[in-house]
One Martini backbone bead per residue (centre of mass of N, CA, C, O) as a GRO file, in nm:
protein
  508
    1CYS     BB    1 -10.118   7.590  -2.191
    2PRO     BB    2 -10.100   7.305  -2.059
    3ASP     BB    3 -10.250   6.978  -2.165
    4TRP     BB    4 -10.467   6.721  -2.133
    5THR     BB    5 -10.552   6.433  -2.220
    6ASN     BB    6 -10.740   6.180  -2.239
    7TRP     BB    7 -10.830   5.913  -2.094
    8THR     BB    8 -10.785   5.603  -2.091
    9ASN     BB    9 -10.863   5.304  -2.071
   10TRP     BB   10 -10.894   5.047  -1.886
   11THR     BB   11 -10.727   4.805  -1.792
   12GLU     BB   12 -10.672   4.499  -1.733
   13CYS     BB   13 -10.704   4.295  -1.490
   14SER     BB   14 -10.453   4.126  -1.306
   15ALA     BB   15 -10.713   3.967  -1.198
   16THR     BB   16 -10.998   3.748  -1.192
   17CYS     BB   17 -10.942   3.710  -0.876
   18GLY     BB   18 -10.879   3.816  -0.538
   19GLY     BB   19 -10.752   4.074  -0.639
   20GLY     BB   20 -10.671   4.361  -0.830
   21SER     BB   21 -10.551   4.574  -1.100
   22ARG     BB   22 -10.591   4.906  -1.253
   23PHE     BB   23 -10.532   5.140  -1.536
   24LYS     BB   24 -10.480   5.492  -1.638
   25VAL     BB   25 -10.391   5.734  -1.897
   26ARG     BB   26 -10.207   6.049  -1.973
   27GLU     BB   27 -10.119   6.350  -2.159
   28CYS     BB   28  -9.896   6.616  -2.190
   29VAL     BB   29  -9.955   6.916  -2.363
   30LEU     BB   30  -9.723   7.138  -2.499
   31PRO     BB   31  -9.632   7.437  -2.574
   32ASP     BB   32  -9.441   7.666  -2.783
   33VAL     BB   33  -9.294   7.744  -2.494
   34ARG     BB   34  -9.092   7.863  -2.279
   35ASN     BB   35  -9.098   7.769  -1.957
   36VAL     BB   36  -9.318   7.551  -1.923
   37GLN     BB   37  -9.522   7.391  -1.732
   38GLN     BB   38  -9.658   7.133  -1.613
   39CYS     BB   39  -9.915   6.949  -1.564
   40PRO     BB   40 -10.151   6.908  -1.346
   41GLY     BB   41 -10.118   6.614  -1.214
   42PRO     BB   42 -10.164   6.296  -1.295
   43ASP     BB   43 -10.082   6.034  -1.551
   44LYS     BB   44 -10.178   5.808  -1.326
   45ILE     BB   45 -10.432   5.563  -1.239
   46SER     BB   46 -10.555   5.346  -0.975
   47GLU     BB   47 -10.739   5.022  -0.911
   48GLU     BB   48 -10.936   4.800  -0.785
   49CYS     BB   49 -11.016   4.444  -0.874
   50ASN     BB   50 -11.159   4.151  -0.861
   51GLU     BB   51 -11.261   4.067  -0.534
   52ASP     BB   52 -11.353   3.804  -0.571
   53PRO     BB   53 -11.340   3.496  -0.498
   54CYS     BB   54 -11.171   3.216  -0.568
   55PRO     BB   55 -11.154   2.926  -0.693
   56SER     BB   56 -11.124   2.574  -0.592
   57LEU     BB   57 -10.947   2.274  -0.544
   58THR     BB   58 -10.976   1.959  -0.510
   59GLU     BB   59 -10.896   1.661  -0.448
   60TRP     BB   60 -10.792   1.385  -0.571
   61SER     BB   61 -10.901   1.111  -0.687
   62ASP     BB   62 -10.913   0.805  -0.735
   63TRP     BB   63 -10.837   0.564  -0.928
   64SER     BB   64 -10.960   0.411  -1.175
   65GLU     BB   65 -11.044   0.163  -1.345
   66CYS     BB   66 -10.919  -0.028  -1.569
   67SER     BB   67 -11.014  -0.075  -1.903
   68LEU     BB   68 -10.803  -0.315  -1.875
   69THR     BB   69 -10.657  -0.628  -1.770
   70CYS     BB   70 -10.498  -0.627  -2.050
   71GLY     BB   71 -10.294  -0.491  -2.313
   72GLY     BB   72 -10.358  -0.198  -2.242
   73GLY     BB   73 -10.472   0.068  -2.055
   74THR     BB   74 -10.678   0.305  -1.869
   75ARG     BB   75 -10.662   0.572  -1.621
   76SER     BB   76 -10.835   0.797  -1.383
   77LYS     BB   77 -10.852   1.135  -1.241
   78ARG     BB   78 -11.030   1.377  -1.030
   79ARG     BB   79 -11.136   1.721  -1.005
   80GLU     BB   80 -11.274   2.020  -0.858
   81CYS     BB   81 -11.440   2.327  -0.905
   82VAL     BB   82 -11.484   2.558  -0.642
   83TYR     BB   83 -11.740   2.789  -0.568
   84PRO     BB   84 -11.807   3.054  -0.415
   85ARG     BB   85 -12.009   3.244  -0.267
   86ASN     BB   86 -12.109   3.513  -0.447
   87SER     BB   87 -11.959   3.442  -0.712
   88VAL     BB   88 -11.808   3.477  -0.994
   89LYS     BB   89 -11.761   3.293  -1.249
   90ASN     BB   90 -11.430   3.114  -1.238
   91ASP     BB   91 -11.227   2.922  -1.381
   92CYS     BB   92 -11.006   2.700  -1.338
   93LEU     BB   93 -10.658   2.675  -1.458
   94GLU     BB   94 -10.665   2.376  -1.411
   95ARG     BB   95 -10.659   2.048  -1.429
   96LEU     BB   96 -10.936   1.801  -1.383
   97GLU     BB   97 -10.784   1.570  -1.564
   98ILE     BB   98 -10.613   1.251  -1.550
   99SER     BB   99 -10.398   1.009  -1.722
  100GLU     BB  100 -10.304   0.650  -1.752
  101SER     BB  101 -10.140   0.370  -1.789
  102CYS     BB  102 -10.238   0.007  -1.783
  103ASN     BB  103 -10.205  -0.314  -1.800
  104GLN     BB  104  -9.943  -0.421  -2.002
  105GLN     BB  105  -9.986  -0.700  -2.005
  106VAL     BB  106 -10.027  -0.985  -2.161
  107CYS     BB  107 -10.274  -1.162  -2.299
  108PRO     BB  108 -10.459  -1.419  -2.304
  109ALA     BB  109 -10.514  -1.697  -2.550
  110PHE     BB  110 -10.677  -1.863  -2.786
  111THR     BB  111 -10.702  -2.105  -2.983
  112GLU     BB  112 -10.812  -2.266  -3.223
  113TRP     BB  113 -11.055  -2.449  -3.321
  114THR     BB  114 -11.148  -2.745  -3.359
  115ASP     BB  115 -11.283  -2.984  -3.498
  116TRP     BB  116 -11.552  -3.156  -3.528
  117THR     BB  117 -11.707  -3.401  -3.406
  118GLU     BB  118 -11.875  -3.665  -3.413
  119CYS     BB  119 -12.183  -3.752  -3.419
  120THR     BB  120 -12.380  -3.938  -3.192
  121LYS     BB  121 -12.583  -3.920  -3.440
  122THR     BB  122 -12.744  -3.976  -3.757
  123CYS     BB  123 -13.027  -3.923  -3.610
  124GLY     BB  124 -13.263  -3.750  -3.404
  125GLY     BB  125 -13.042  -3.612  -3.244
  126GLY     BB  126 -12.733  -3.482  -3.159
  127VAL     BB  127 -12.380  -3.443  -3.068
  128ARG     BB  128 -12.126  -3.189  -3.090
  129LYS     BB  129 -11.769  -3.092  -3.066
  130LYS     BB  130 -11.534  -2.832  -2.954
  131VAL     BB  131 -11.192  -2.720  -2.900
  132ARG     BB  132 -10.966  -2.523  -2.684
  133GLU     BB  133 -10.673  -2.337  -2.597
  134CYS     BB  134 -10.489  -2.181  -2.336
  135VAL     BB  135 -10.257  -1.922  -2.380
  136LEU     BB  136 -10.007  -1.851  -2.134
  137PRO     BB  137  -9.859  -1.615  -1.994
  138LYS     BB  138  -9.674  -1.487  -1.767
  139SER     BB  139  -9.855  -1.388  -1.493
  140VAL     BB  140 -10.141  -1.503  -1.601
  141GLY     BB  141 -10.444  -1.571  -1.635
  142GLY     BB  142 -10.711  -1.679  -1.771
  143CYS     BB  143 -10.935  -1.719  -2.005
  144LEU     BB  144 -11.206  -1.583  -2.169
  145GLY     BB  145 -11.414  -1.846  -2.177
  146ASP     BB  146 -11.468  -2.129  -2.358
  147SER     BB  147 -11.311  -2.459  -2.426
  148GLU     BB  148 -11.610  -2.567  -2.488
  149TYR     BB  149 -11.836  -2.677  -2.763
  150GLU     BB  150 -12.184  -2.728  -2.821
  151GLU     BB  151 -12.403  -2.906  -3.066
  152ALA     BB  152 -12.643  -2.976  -3.262
  153CYS     BB  153 -12.719  -3.280  -3.465
  154ASN     BB  154 -12.885  -3.460  -3.674
  155GLU     BB  155 -13.219  -3.359  -3.675
  156GLN     BB  156 -13.320  -3.547  -3.855
  157SER     BB  157 -13.526  -3.775  -3.935
  158CYS     BB  158 -13.580  -4.100  -3.902
  159PRO     BB  159 -13.619  -4.389  -4.032
  160VAL     BB  160 -13.922  -4.600  -4.079
  161TRP     BB  161 -14.127  -4.857  -4.025
  162THR     BB  162 -14.372  -5.028  -4.121
  163ASP     BB  163 -14.603  -5.236  -4.099
  164TRP     BB  164 -14.676  -5.546  -4.119
  165THR     BB  165 -14.788  -5.771  -4.309
  166GLU     BB  166 -14.956  -6.023  -4.389
  167TRP     BB  167 -14.951  -6.346  -4.411
  168THR     BB  168 -14.902  -6.577  -4.623
  169GLU     BB  169 -14.958  -6.848  -4.772
  170CYS     BB  170 -14.893  -7.166  -4.746
  171THR     BB  171 -14.692  -7.380  -4.942
  172LYS     BB  172 -14.816  -7.604  -4.746
  173SER     BB  173 -15.039  -7.845  -4.590
  174CYS     BB  174 -14.778  -8.026  -4.526
  175ASP     BB  175 -14.454  -8.087  -4.399
  176GLY     BB  176 -14.379  -7.795  -4.424
  177GLY     BB  177 -14.386  -7.463  -4.475
  178THR     BB  178 -14.419  -7.123  -4.600
  179GLN     BB  179 -14.421  -6.774  -4.486
  180ARG     BB  180 -14.477  -6.421  -4.560
  181ARG     BB  181 -14.352  -6.088  -4.482
  182GLU     BB  182 -14.375  -5.718  -4.499
  183ARG     BB  183 -14.181  -5.405  -4.524
  184LYS     BB  184 -14.129  -5.047  -4.508
  185CYS     BB  185 -13.912  -4.771  -4.568
  186VAL     BB  186 -13.951  -4.452  -4.422
  187LEU     BB  187 -13.854  -4.152  -4.535
  188PRO     BB  188 -13.780  -3.854  -4.499
  189ASN     BB  189 -13.811  -3.560  -4.666
  190GLU     BB  190 -13.534  -3.553  -4.660
  191LYS     BB  191 -13.236  -3.593  -4.770
  192SER     BB  192 -13.118  -3.941  -4.750
  193ALA     BB  193 -12.869  -4.209  -4.667
  194LEU     BB  194 -13.053  -4.360  -4.496
  195PHE     BB  195 -13.156  -4.665  -4.314
  196CYS     BB  196 -13.319  -4.918  -4.199
  197PRO     BB  197 -13.295  -5.140  -3.959
  198GLY     BB  198 -13.309  -5.438  -4.097
  199PRO     BB  199 -13.543  -5.627  -4.239
  200ASP     BB  200 -13.806  -5.637  -4.507
  201ASN     BB  201 -13.832  -5.955  -4.431
  202GLU     BB  202 -14.022  -6.258  -4.345
  203GLU     BB  203 -13.988  -6.607  -4.229
  204ARG     BB  204 -14.204  -6.903  -4.182
  205LYS     BB  205 -14.324  -7.174  -4.054
  206CYS     BB  206 -14.578  -7.425  -4.171
  207ASN     BB  207 -14.752  -7.692  -4.151
  208LEU     BB  208 -14.604  -7.933  -3.957
  209ASN     BB  209 -14.776  -8.153  -4.026
  210ARG     BB  210 -14.764  -8.466  -4.123
  211CYS     BB  211 -14.745  -8.656  -4.380
  212PRO     BB  212 -14.810  -8.941  -4.521
  213THR     BB  213 -14.498  -9.121  -4.487
  214TRP     BB  214 -14.197  -9.224  -4.553
  215THR     BB  215 -13.926  -9.310  -4.443
  216SER     BB  216 -13.622  -9.349  -4.455
  217TRP     BB  217 -13.393  -9.548  -4.530
  218THR     BB  218 -13.202  -9.751  -4.405
  219GLU     BB  219 -12.933  -9.889  -4.354
  220TRP     BB  220 -12.753 -10.136  -4.429
  221THR     BB  221 -12.695 -10.418  -4.326
  222PRO     BB  222 -12.483 -10.628  -4.252
  223CYS     BB  223 -12.333 -10.864  -4.387
  224THR     BB  224 -12.347 -11.201  -4.323
  225LYS     BB  225 -12.093 -11.176  -4.516
  226THR     BB  226 -11.765 -11.106  -4.644
  227CYS     BB  227 -11.795 -11.371  -4.819
  228ASN     BB  228 -11.950 -11.597  -5.014
  229SER     BB  229 -12.225 -11.489  -4.971
  230GLY     BB  230 -12.486 -11.280  -4.855
  231MET     BB  231 -12.702 -11.066  -4.643
  232LYS     BB  232 -12.907 -10.764  -4.681
  233THR     BB  233 -13.086 -10.493  -4.500
  234LYS     BB  234 -13.379 -10.265  -4.530
  235LEU     BB  235 -13.579  -9.988  -4.385
  236ARG     BB  236 -13.926  -9.864  -4.341
  237GLU     BB  237 -14.174  -9.611  -4.248
  238CYS     BB  238 -14.511  -9.526  -4.174
  239ILE     BB  239 -14.637  -9.201  -4.132
  240ILE     BB  240 -14.915  -9.111  -3.926
  241PRO     BB  241 -15.105  -8.861  -3.862
  242LYS     BB  242 -15.337  -8.736  -3.649
  243TYR     BB  243 -15.380  -8.517  -3.866
  244GLY     BB  244 -15.540  -8.547  -4.154
  245ASN     BB  245 -15.396  -8.762  -4.350
  246GLN     BB  246 -15.487  -9.133  -4.327
  247SER     BB  247 -15.330  -9.260  -4.532
  248LEU     BB  248 -15.139  -9.498  -4.669
  249CYS     BB  249 -14.856  -9.616  -4.769
  250GLU     BB  250 -14.680  -9.679  -5.057
  251GLY     BB  251 -14.531  -9.986  -5.048
  252GLU     BB  252 -14.240 -10.108  -4.908
  253SER     BB  253 -14.066 -10.190  -4.584
  254LEU     BB  254 -13.880 -10.422  -4.728
  255ARG     BB  255 -13.522 -10.499  -4.816
  256ASN     BB  256 -13.332 -10.732  -5.007
  257GLU     BB  257 -12.970 -10.840  -5.045
  258VAL     BB  258 -12.708 -10.955  -5.204
  259CYS     BB  259 -12.368 -11.026  -5.069
  260ASN     BB  260 -12.055 -11.105  -5.092
  261THR     BB  261 -11.973 -11.310  -5.359
  262GLU     BB  262 -11.691 -11.322  -5.319
  263GLU     BB  263 -11.405 -11.433  -5.251
  264CYS     BB  264 -11.192 -11.482  -4.998
  265PRO     BB  265 -10.935 -11.314  -4.850
  266SER     BB  266 -10.568 -11.264  -4.748
  267TRP     BB  267 -10.296 -11.215  -4.534
  268THR     BB  268  -9.989 -11.132  -4.489
  269GLU     BB  269  -9.705 -11.071  -4.350
  270TRP     BB  270  -9.531 -10.860  -4.171
  271THR     BB  271  -9.316 -10.626  -4.186
  272ASP     BB  272  -9.068 -10.442  -4.104
  273TRP     BB  273  -8.963 -10.178  -3.951
  274THR     BB  274  -8.916  -9.867  -4.001
  275PRO     BB  275  -8.750  -9.600  -3.973
  276CYS     BB  276  -8.734  -9.339  -3.788
  277THR     BB  277  -8.830  -9.003  -3.847
  278LYS     BB  278  -8.672  -8.953  -3.567
  279THR     BB  279  -8.409  -8.905  -3.322
  280CYS     BB  280  -8.608  -8.698  -3.175
  281GLY     BB  281  -8.910  -8.589  -3.020
  282GLY     BB  282  -9.080  -8.782  -3.180
  283GLY     BB  283  -9.172  -9.038  -3.387
  284SER     BB  284  -9.217  -9.276  -3.667
  285ARG     BB  285  -9.335  -9.613  -3.754
  286THR     BB  286  -9.368  -9.881  -4.005
  287LYS     BB  287  -9.597 -10.146  -4.119
  288VAL     BB  288  -9.680 -10.409  -4.362
  289ARG     BB  289  -9.947 -10.559  -4.562
  290GLU     BB  290 -10.112 -10.803  -4.771
  291CYS     BB  291 -10.381 -10.868  -4.987
  292VAL     BB  292 -10.489 -11.183  -5.084
  293LEU     BB  293 -10.636 -11.271  -5.379
  294PRO     BB  294 -10.836 -11.421  -5.559
  295LYS     BB  295 -10.890 -11.504  -5.887
  296SER     BB  296 -11.170 -11.344  -5.897
  297GLY     BB  297 -11.100 -11.033  -5.795
  298THR     BB  298 -11.124 -10.938  -5.519
  299SER     BB  299 -11.139 -10.692  -5.307
  300GLU     BB  300 -10.904 -10.578  -5.072
  301THR     BB  301 -11.123 -10.460  -4.863
  302LEU     BB  302 -11.205 -10.757  -4.747
  303CYS     BB  303 -10.992 -10.739  -4.554
  304VAL     BB  304 -10.942 -10.782  -4.221
  305GLY     BB  305 -10.812 -10.486  -4.139
  306GLU     BB  306 -10.497 -10.349  -4.153
  307LYS     BB  307 -10.237 -10.258  -4.380
  308GLU     BB  308 -10.130 -10.047  -4.156
  309ALA     BB  309  -9.875  -9.973  -3.908
  310THR     BB  310  -9.832  -9.742  -3.621
  311GLU     BB  311  -9.554  -9.591  -3.424
  312GLU     BB  312  -9.377  -9.467  -3.177
  313CYS     BB  313  -9.048  -9.288  -3.157
  314ASN     BB  314  -8.803  -9.129  -3.014
  315LEU     BB  315  -8.901  -8.955  -2.726
  316ASP     BB  316  -8.677  -8.781  -2.685
  317THR     BB  317  -8.569  -8.471  -2.619
  318CYS     BB  318  -8.502  -8.198  -2.803
  319PRO     BB  319  -8.333  -7.940  -2.890
  320ASP     BB  320  -8.508  -7.622  -2.814
  321TRP     BB  321  -8.700  -7.356  -2.862
  322THR     BB  322  -8.859  -7.119  -2.737
  323ASP     BB  323  -9.065  -6.884  -2.727
  324TRP     BB  324  -9.100  -6.579  -2.794
  325THR     BB  325  -9.093  -6.293  -2.666
  326GLU     BB  326  -9.188  -5.999  -2.613
  327TRP     BB  327  -9.161  -5.698  -2.713
  328THR     BB  328  -8.997  -5.438  -2.648
  329PRO     BB  329  -8.988  -5.130  -2.599
  330CYS     BB  330  -8.933  -4.861  -2.761
  331THR     BB  331  -8.664  -4.632  -2.751
  332GLU     BB  332  -8.864  -4.465  -2.938
  333THR     BB  333  -9.144  -4.258  -3.039
  334CYS     BB  334  -8.955  -4.133  -3.266
  335GLY     BB  335  -8.718  -4.140  -3.537
  336GLY     BB  336  -8.615  -4.413  -3.449
  337GLY     BB  337  -8.584  -4.740  -3.314
  338ASN     BB  338  -8.568  -5.018  -3.076
  339LYS     BB  339  -8.636  -5.376  -3.062
  340LYS     BB  340  -8.673  -5.682  -2.856
  341ARG     BB  341  -8.615  -6.045  -2.849
  342THR     BB  342  -8.633  -6.373  -2.682
  343ARG     BB  343  -8.476  -6.705  -2.634
  344GLU     BB  344  -8.461  -7.051  -2.537
  345CYS     BB  345  -8.254  -7.340  -2.491
  346ILE     BB  346  -8.363  -7.681  -2.493
  347THR     BB  347  -8.210  -7.964  -2.340
  348GLN     BB  348  -8.078  -8.238  -2.269
  349ARG     BB  349  -7.924  -8.358  -2.003
  350ASN     BB  350  -7.697  -8.545  -2.184
  351GLY     BB  351  -7.675  -8.329  -2.392
  352ASP     BB  352  -7.484  -8.121  -2.663
  353SER     BB  353  -7.688  -7.983  -2.815
  354ARG     BB  354  -7.772  -7.711  -3.034
  355CYS     BB  355  -7.939  -7.451  -3.134
  356GLU     BB  356  -8.069  -7.304  -3.408
  357GLY     BB  357  -7.981  -6.981  -3.413
  358GLU     BB  358  -8.105  -6.699  -3.249
  359ARG     BB  359  -8.160  -6.558  -2.928
  360GLU     BB  360  -8.169  -6.265  -3.067
  361GLU     BB  361  -8.397  -5.993  -3.170
  362VAL     BB  362  -8.381  -5.705  -3.393
  363ALA     BB  363  -8.586  -5.404  -3.439
  364THR     BB  364  -8.738  -5.159  -3.588
  365CYS     BB  365  -8.902  -4.841  -3.475
  366ASN     BB  366  -9.062  -4.557  -3.497
  367GLU     BB  367  -8.990  -4.403  -3.801
  368GLU     BB  368  -9.137  -4.166  -3.767
  369ASN     BB  369  -9.148  -3.847  -3.751
  370CYS     BB  370  -9.112  -3.587  -3.547
  371PRO     BB  371  -9.249  -3.344  -3.385
  372ALA     BB  372  -9.219  -2.983  -3.475
  373PHE     BB  373  -9.129  -2.668  -3.483
  374SER     BB  374  -9.149  -2.402  -3.646
  375SER     BB  375  -9.070  -2.117  -3.744
  376TRP     BB  376  -9.083  -1.809  -3.676
  377SER     BB  377  -9.248  -1.549  -3.730
  378GLU     BB  378  -9.295  -1.248  -3.793
  379TRP     BB  379  -9.330  -0.961  -3.658
  380THR     BB  380  -9.559  -0.763  -3.572
  381PRO     BB  381  -9.679  -0.477  -3.559
  382CYS     BB  382  -9.688  -0.227  -3.358
  383SER     BB  383  -9.950  -0.097  -3.162
  384LYS     BB  384  -9.731   0.137  -3.128
  385SER     BB  385  -9.514   0.421  -3.190
  386CYS     BB  386  -9.543   0.504  -2.879
  387GLY     BB  387  -9.544   0.450  -2.524
  388GLY     BB  388  -9.601   0.150  -2.555
  389GLY     BB  389  -9.619  -0.175  -2.693
  390VAL     BB  390  -9.729  -0.464  -2.898
  391ARG     BB  391  -9.591  -0.782  -3.011
  392ASP     BB  392  -9.609  -1.075  -3.237
  393ARG     BB  393  -9.555  -1.437  -3.272
  394GLU     BB  394  -9.552  -1.753  -3.465
  395ARG     BB  395  -9.613  -2.112  -3.444
  396GLU     BB  396  -9.600  -2.464  -3.555
  397CYS     BB  397  -9.696  -2.791  -3.553
  398GLN     BB  398  -9.490  -3.050  -3.717
  399VAL     BB  399  -9.496  -3.306  -3.983
  400ASP     BB  400  -9.333  -3.291  -4.261
  401GLY     BB  401  -9.469  -2.983  -4.290
  402GLU     BB  402  -9.728  -3.064  -4.135
  403PRO     BB  403  -9.991  -2.986  -3.956
  404VAL     BB  404 -10.056  -3.030  -3.606
  405CYS     BB  405 -10.120  -3.081  -3.302
  406THR     BB  406 -10.001  -2.892  -3.034
  407CYS     BB  407  -9.988  -3.137  -2.824
  408GLN     BB  408  -9.708  -3.266  -2.965
  409CYS     BB  409  -9.578  -3.008  -2.852
  410PHE     BB  410  -9.330  -2.825  -2.665
  411GLY     BB  411  -9.465  -2.517  -2.616
  412PRO     BB  412  -9.513  -2.222  -2.749
  413ILE     BB  413  -9.711  -2.056  -3.024
  414GLN     BB  414  -9.671  -1.772  -2.871
  415GLU     BB  415  -9.528  -1.436  -2.879
  416PHE     BB  416  -9.439  -1.159  -2.663
  417GLU     BB  417  -9.358  -0.796  -2.694
  418SER     BB  418  -9.225  -0.507  -2.639
  419CYS     BB  419  -9.267  -0.168  -2.786
  420SER     BB  420  -9.217   0.150  -2.832
  421GLN     BB  421  -9.081   0.301  -2.551
  422ASP     BB  422  -9.075   0.571  -2.637
  423GLN     BB  423  -9.145   0.880  -2.585
  424CYS     BB  424  -9.377   1.087  -2.663
  425PRO     BB  425  -9.424   1.372  -2.805
  426GLU     BB  426  -9.405   1.676  -2.578
  427TRP     BB  427  -9.498   1.963  -2.444
  428SER     BB  428  -9.417   2.200  -2.253
  429GLU     BB  429  -9.443   2.455  -2.074
  430TRP     BB  430  -9.451   2.776  -2.087
  431ASN     BB  431  -9.267   3.030  -2.053
  432ARG     BB  432  -9.201   3.323  -1.964
  433TRP     BB  433  -9.209   3.628  -2.049
  434SER     BB  434  -9.017   3.847  -2.174
  435SER     BB  435  -8.874   4.119  -2.202
  436CYS     BB  436  -8.888   4.396  -2.345
  437SER     BB  437  -8.694   4.509  -2.616
  438VAL     BB  438  -8.795   4.784  -2.496
  439THR     BB  439  -8.838   5.069  -2.278
  440CYS     BB  440  -8.981   5.209  -2.526
  441GLY     BB  441  -9.233   5.170  -2.693
  442GLU     BB  442  -9.236   4.939  -2.953
  443GLY     BB  443  -9.220   4.585  -2.897
  444THR     BB  444  -9.099   4.262  -2.790
  445GLN     BB  445  -9.211   3.929  -2.690
  446THR     BB  446  -9.099   3.611  -2.553
  447ARG     BB  447  -9.160   3.247  -2.574
  448VAL     BB  448  -9.090   2.905  -2.461
  449ARG     BB  449  -9.064   2.550  -2.555
  450ALA     BB  450  -9.034   2.194  -2.500
  451CYS     BB  451  -8.948   1.886  -2.663
  452ALA     BB  452  -9.046   1.571  -2.556
  453GLY     BB  453  -8.901   1.305  -2.691
  454VAL     BB  454  -8.976   1.123  -2.984
  455GLY     BB  455  -8.982   1.354  -3.216
  456GLU     BB  456  -9.239   1.571  -3.330
  457CYS     BB  457  -9.404   1.849  -3.238
  458PRO     BB  458  -9.679   2.021  -3.261
  459GLY     BB  459  -9.585   2.320  -3.357
  460GLU     BB  460  -9.441   2.582  -3.177
  461GLU     BB  461  -9.150   2.686  -2.972
  462ARG     BB  462  -9.229   2.992  -3.050
  463GLU     BB  463  -9.340   3.314  -2.911
  464GLU     BB  464  -9.493   3.633  -3.016
  465ARG     BB  465  -9.528   3.982  -2.893
  466GLU     BB  466  -9.642   4.282  -2.828
  467CYS     BB  467  -9.495   4.595  -2.675
  468LYS     BB  468  -9.566   4.869  -2.420
  469GLU     BB  469  -9.477   5.055  -2.147
  470ARG     BB  470  -9.390   5.336  -2.294
  471SER     BB  471  -9.338   5.637  -2.401
  472CYS     BB  472  -9.121   5.818  -2.571
  473PRO     BB  473  -8.933   6.078  -2.565
  474THR     BB  474  -8.997   6.405  -2.727
  475TRP     BB  475  -8.974   6.655  -2.936
  476SER     BB  476  -9.065   6.948  -2.983
  477PRO     BB  477  -9.126   7.194  -3.158
  478TRP     BB  478  -8.997   7.459  -3.276
  479GLY     BB  479  -8.959   7.769  -3.211
  480ASP     BB  480  -8.943   8.078  -3.253
  481TRP     BB  481  -8.761   8.330  -3.335
  482SER     BB  482  -8.595   8.564  -3.202
  483SER     BB  483  -8.481   8.855  -3.158
  484CYS     BB  484  -8.240   9.042  -3.240
  485SER     BB  485  -7.966   9.185  -3.064
  486ALA     BB  486  -7.935   9.349  -3.333
  487SER     BB  487  -8.005   9.594  -3.572
  488CYS     BB  488  -7.694   9.579  -3.626
  489GLY     BB  489  -7.478   9.405  -3.738
  490LYS     BB  490  -7.391   9.174  -3.506
  491GLY     BB  491  -7.613   8.920  -3.407
  492VAL     BB  492  -7.865   8.737  -3.205
  493ARG     BB  493  -8.060   8.433  -3.225
  494ASP     BB  494  -8.333   8.217  -3.105
  495ARG     BB  495  -8.446   7.874  -3.036
  496VAL     BB  496  -8.687   7.629  -2.902
  497ARG     BB  497  -8.711   7.307  -2.727
  498LYS     BB  498  -8.881   7.015  -2.594
  499CYS     BB  499  -8.869   6.741  -2.373
  500GLY     BB  500  -9.094   6.518  -2.326
  501SER     BB  501  -9.247   6.352  -2.019
  502SER     BB  502  -9.449   6.187  -2.137
  503ALA     BB  503  -9.656   5.867  -2.094
  504ARG     BB  504  -9.766   5.550  -2.214
  505TYR     BB  505  -9.952   5.292  -2.061
  506LEU     BB  506  -9.957   4.948  -2.050
  507ASP     BB  507  -9.984   4.640  -2.024
  508SER     BB  508  -9.824   4.398  -1.806
   0.00000   0.00000   0.00000
């Protein structure tokens, strides 16, 4: 009789939740006998499975804050997998979190700090500072951080004077002497090039009470005669102080002397006036006379009066230039410009003389070269190889090839631009599995996916797996030969085989 094989194991449930189905199969084994009926009963049975409710996804949350305010950040949103009560845990098969780029605009940036300013004090604690500028791209707010920074400086102790010493003894007991006192500059322990302000010694007068002494001689009185012998006198006084030495001065208080013993001289008549030294604008002219001396050789200084007389002449105003005006502002602030100044010629009312020289003077000015930007540097490498990045380049403000403060040039010192905008390579979702390559027996199924973007995606674009929907029908072994139809002569015998109808079913 035909007989069933054992049932196969149950296949995997067609669904992990929400109700699926599974099945198992068996094969009918036929004996090598003709006209044998098939095995009674089904060769495949099915049943429901995994009937617990499936988990569900919540709505997406709002986008989170961008991780950066500029320069390219990311933001994300989430949803949750909600499990029904009394259900077996079964994770949702969808993504629970997605992210995207945000705030791609270029960030503002500070320039380098300037050098420190001079300290406000050389010792005892001062302050110095440095500054920097915020370089702003278009449509972007200010830089984060301070544009000015201060710090303490020269905190070392200042040098200080010691107290003054006592005054020394006076160098004189009367008539005014001097005394001195000193002090020393005490430097702090640190090495210092500083020194205390002010002198390290002082001097003052002392014992100003007068000693008994003669005054200086007075000047000689005028001689009683200018010539032919006269008399002149000079005096001095003895000054006795109220306190101290009361002794009288030694010597005489009056002295007389004969003077002007030479014979008296006399003047000649005045000469005519000399020509005026100028024809206009005020000149001068002179006339002279001579002192006639007696034979005794008396000095000519004894003639009473002046030897020469001078007076002004030709006082009419000459044509003359006014003072130059101030220079006009330079026509250029750098690179060479011009400035000029003028003056006016002032003439007499009835005169026709003209001033000599130019009325206007022009001079060059501000010949130093103007500050200008250097060439742009090469672009920096892109911050990303795909999906949108940023690169920048710089230049500096220069005069004659030397860098100067950027405040002297107009324009940005740094430029930014986007780069590598091509989409990064990324696999699409897998397609559905193809039909099995054979309708029975062992075959293969394939599925493919596409690589989007520029470049190569990691992994394979094609995937293959084995499949078998059912067993192929096969011939049973040949049966034995039947008896010959004739015991002699020519007869016939036959044998038979059957094409099996059983099939083995696999997972779909």
